[in-house]
N, C-alpha and C positions, 0 to 999 in steps of 0.2 A: 457423419459424426462430427461433433464440434469439440473444441478444447479451450480451456481457460488457463492462463499461466499467471501466477501471482508470486511476487517476491515477499516472503514472510520474514520474521525477525532474523532468522539465521539459516534460511533455506529457500529454495525455489520450489513451488508446488504446481503441479499440473493435474487438472481434473478433466476427464473426457466424459461426454454425455451423448445420448441419442435423442433427437427431437421426437416429440409425440404429436399426434394429430391435434390435440387440444392446445398446443402452443407451449406446453411444459417440456421438461427434459428428464430423462432417466439417467442417473449417474452410472457410468460403465466402469471407470477405474480412477484411482488417484495415486500419485507417486510424488516423491520429493527428492531433492538432492541438496546437500549442504552448501551454504554460501555465506561467507564471513567477510565480505568486502566492506560492509558498513562499519564493522569493528576496526578493521585494519586501516581504513582511510586510503586504500590504494586506488589506482585508476581501475575502471571497470574491466578493462581487458586483462589486467594483471590479477585482479581479485578473484577471477574464476566465475564471473556471472554467466558468460557464454557457455562455459562447460557445464555449469549447473542447470541451465535451461535445456541444453541438449540432452543431458542425462535424465532429467525429470520427464521430458516429453517422450523420450525413447522408452522409459520404464512404464509410463502410463498408457502409451499407445500399443507397444509391442508389435505384433505382426499386422495390426490393423492401421498402421500409421498412414498407409496410402488411402485410407477411407476418410481421412480428415478433409472436411470441406470448409470449415471456418475455424480460425484461431484468434482468440482475443487475449491481449496481454495487458495486465495491470501495471501501471507506472507508480512506484512508491512516491510519497510526498517529498522525499529528499530530491527527487528528480523532476518535480513539477513546479511551475510558477504561475501564480494567479494574477491576472491583470484586470482590474475593474475600473471603468471610466464612465463618467456621467455624460449623457447625451440629452441636454435640456429639451430639444425639439423632437425627440424620438427618432432622430436620424443617426445613421452610422457614418456620415460623411467625415472625411478627414482621417479616418482610422485605417483605411485600406493601405495607405503608404506605410504606416507604422507596422501593420500586420505583415506586409511583405518583407520589411526590414528585419523584423524579429524572426521570421520563418527561416532566415539564413542560419540561425543558431538553435532554433527550437521547432518542434512539431505541434501544430494546433490540435488539441484533443477535443475541447468542448467550447462552444460559443453560445452564450445564453443572455437573454434580456431580463432585467430585473427592475422593480419599482421600489424605491426607498420608502420605508414606513415612517420616516422622520419628516421629510419635506416633499414627499410625493413625486420626486424627480425620477426620471427613467435613466437607465444605464445599460451598458453592455459589459459582460464579464467573459473573459477568455481564460482557459487553462492550457498552458503550454508544457510540453515534455522536452527534457534535455535530449538533444540529438545524439549525444554520446551514449546514453542509455538505449535509445532506439536503434542506433547503428550496431551496438554490441549484440542485441537480441536478434536483429535482422541477420547478422552474419552467422550466428549460431543456428538459426532455423534454416537458413539457405543451404547449409551443409546437409540438412535432412530433406531438401527439396520442398520446404514448407514456407508459404508466404503468410504474413500477418494480415488478418482481415481488418483489425482495428486495435489501436492502443487506447486505453481508458485509464483515467486518473483513479487510483485506488481510493483515495480520500473522498473524491466526489461520489463514487459508487457507494461507498460505505455510508456517507451522509444521506443519500437518497433512500438507502435501505433502512437505516436505523432511525432517523429523525422523522416523526410524524409530520405530515404536510402542514397541519395547523400550527405547529411549533416553528416550522421554517418561515411561515408568513410573518411571524412575530420577531424574526431574526434569531437564528439558532447558532450556538457555538458548540463545536464538537472537539473534544480533547482526546487524541489518540495516543495513549501512553504505550510506546513500543519498547522493544528490548534494547535497541541502540540509540533511538532518538524519539522525541515526542512531537507530534504534529498538532497545531492549533488551527482549526478551520472555522470560518464564519459563512453562514448561508442566509440568503434572502430569497424566499420562495424556492424555486428550483435552481437558483444560481449560487455558485460558490464565489464569494467576493473577496475573500482573504485567506491566506495560508501562511503560517509561520512554522519554522522547524527549529526546535531546540535539540542540541546534541547531548541530551540527557535522557536516559531510559532505565528500564528495569535492571540492566546489567550493572549500572553504576551503584544501585542499591545493594546488589549482590557483592560487589567489590568492597563496598564500605563495611558490610557485615563480615565479610571474610577477613578484612584487615583488623577490625576492632576486636572480633572474637577469636582471631588467630585460628581459623578453620579453613579448610579447602573450599574452593568456589562451589563445588557440587553440593556441599553440605549447607553453605550459605543460601544456595538456591532453594533448598528444601524449606529453610526457615522463611524465606520471602514468600513462598507459595502458600504457606500456612496462613499468612495474614492476607494475601491477595484474594484467597478464596473464602474469606469471610469468617474465619475463626474469631469468636468474641474474645476481646482482650481482658485478661484477668491479671492484676498486678501480683497476685499470689501464685499464678500458674508457673510451671516449669516447662519450657519448651524443649523439645527433643528432636534429634535427627537420627536417621538410620545409617549406621556405618557400613562400609563395604562388606564386612563379614556378617552383616545381618543384625548386629547388636544395636540396641537403642541407647543413645547417649545424650 
């Protein structure tokens, strides 16, 4: 049995699956645990990331936790750093020293070669994970006698899954508007060459609606979702929310 752990907008999600003979997987269970560290801006150890990881894995695996053979952990964009460097002669010489130095503070997740569509030059892109994030997850899983098979950049994985290959060859930009922050990623072929994180997300829109309309956050969230999920805007329309007692207002 394998497990994938992902840090979502305000929770940690764990999905377990059984491998099939054709190389695909059958989902066995999914569980989540609340995590609000991104909102509070606290250190990971204080924000409850480790506890959320432990609870999500325990809930998803149950009595079969000893059957886990592989565990993959997604690293959010907030805790990754993309380094892209040009190598005019196709060589990676001179970068090993930098890589060794950076590894003291970060964990290398992905290393990819890319070819610029502008000047046909070649380069090497690396994606690093913040060791504070890695250490916190490692500590949480060690308490369950579980080791991590691999850490994977969530933005890189999403880009490879969402963006068609032909679009990536033309340079693709993926904007991931999250709840607490927004990631902006640039891809060339199968390589991610840039990532920027803006500390603005869906929560900030909800807070503004709540303040201007003088309504609670949960009702402002309802209004935001009406527009997020594609309701056509009509200047004459009256938007409504459902109150706690079931009334429409």
